[in-house]
Structures are given as C-alpha cells and as structure tokens.
C-alpha positions in Angstrom: 81.1 8.8 28.6 78.2 11.1 29.7 80.5 14.1 30.3 78.8 17.2 28.9 75.7 15.3 27.8 72.2 16.0 29.0 69.1 13.9 28.8 65.4 14.7 28.9 64.9 12.3 31.8 67.4 10.7 34.2 66.6 7.8 36.5 68.9 7.7 39.6 68.3 4.5 41.6 69.7 3.3 44.9 70.2 6.6 46.7 70.4 5.3 50.2 73.1 5.3 52.9 75.9 2.8 52.2 75.0 2.6 48.6 75.3 6.4 47.9 77.6 7.3 49.5 79.1 3.9 49.2 80.0 2.0 52.5 83.7 2.0 51.5 83.7 5.8 51.2 82.1 6.0 54.7 85.0 4.0 56.1 82.8 1.0 57.0 85.3 -1.4 55.6 89.1 -1.8 56.3 90.2 -0.3 53.0 88.8 2.6 51.1 87.9 1.9 47.4 90.8 4.2 46.5 93.5 4.0 49.1 94.9 7.3 47.8 91.8 9.2 49.1 91.2 10.2 52.7 87.8 9.4 54.1 86.8 13.1 53.6 88.0 13.1 50.0 86.2 9.8 49.3 82.9 11.2 50.6 83.5 14.4 48.6 84.1 12.3 45.5 80.8 10.4 46.1 79.0 13.8 46.4 80.6 15.0 43.2 79.4 11.9 41.3 75.8 12.3 42.7 75.8 15.9 41.6 77.1 14.9 38.1 74.3 12.3 37.8 71.6 14.8 38.9 72.7 17.6 36.7 72.5 15.4 33.5 68.7 15.9 33.6 67.2 18.6 31.3 63.6 18.1 32.2 63.0 15.4 34.8 65.2 13.7 37.5 63.7 10.6 39.1 65.5 9.5 42.3 64.7 6.3 44.1 65.7 4.9 47.5 64.7 1.9 49.5 63.3 1.2 53.0 64.9 -2.2 53.3 68.0 -3.6 51.5 69.0 -7.2 52.2 66.3 -7.2 55.0 68.0 -4.3 56.8 66.4 -0.9 57.3 68.1 1.8 55.3 68.2 5.5 55.5 67.7 7.8 52.5 71.0 9.2 51.2 72.4 12.2 52.9 72.8 13.7 49.5 69.0 13.9 49.1 68.4 15.0 52.7 71.0 17.7 52.7 70.7 18.7 49.0 73.6 17.9 46.7 75.7 20.9 47.6 
C-alpha cells in the first residue's frame, strides 16, 4: 500500500541477521517462506524489500538493530554493512 509513497521520516526496525534477511530466506529452516524461490532468489527478494523500505524516506531514515535477541548475540544486517545495493 506504500508503493510510490514517500514520507518525511521512515523508521526501519529490526535490521539484524535472521530478521532481515529473514532466517527462512537464509535457508536456516527446512522450507523457504516461498517454496517457488531458490535461496538466492529469496535473499534477493529480502534485499529488494529492504531497499523499498529505505527509499520511502524523503528526509530522514532511522534504522535500528539489536545486540541481543532472545538472549542470543545478533549481527547487524548485511544490508546495512554492505549497503543496500
């Protein structure tokens, strides 16, 4: 529903590995979220969704991550580390 829309500020939360990209797209579960996608396609779709989220911001983009999630250390999302493209 946000296609083509832009906002003054966008808050993107939960950008850490196994959340974005999601663990299913990383093949860490028996079945992918969409069985029609290969693991590479699933990862590319996660990257596309992250890019769409980030490009909705006109002025300010706030991105958050975590150090711990369910008491387990987490790494910042590869999409932040590597850039979105």
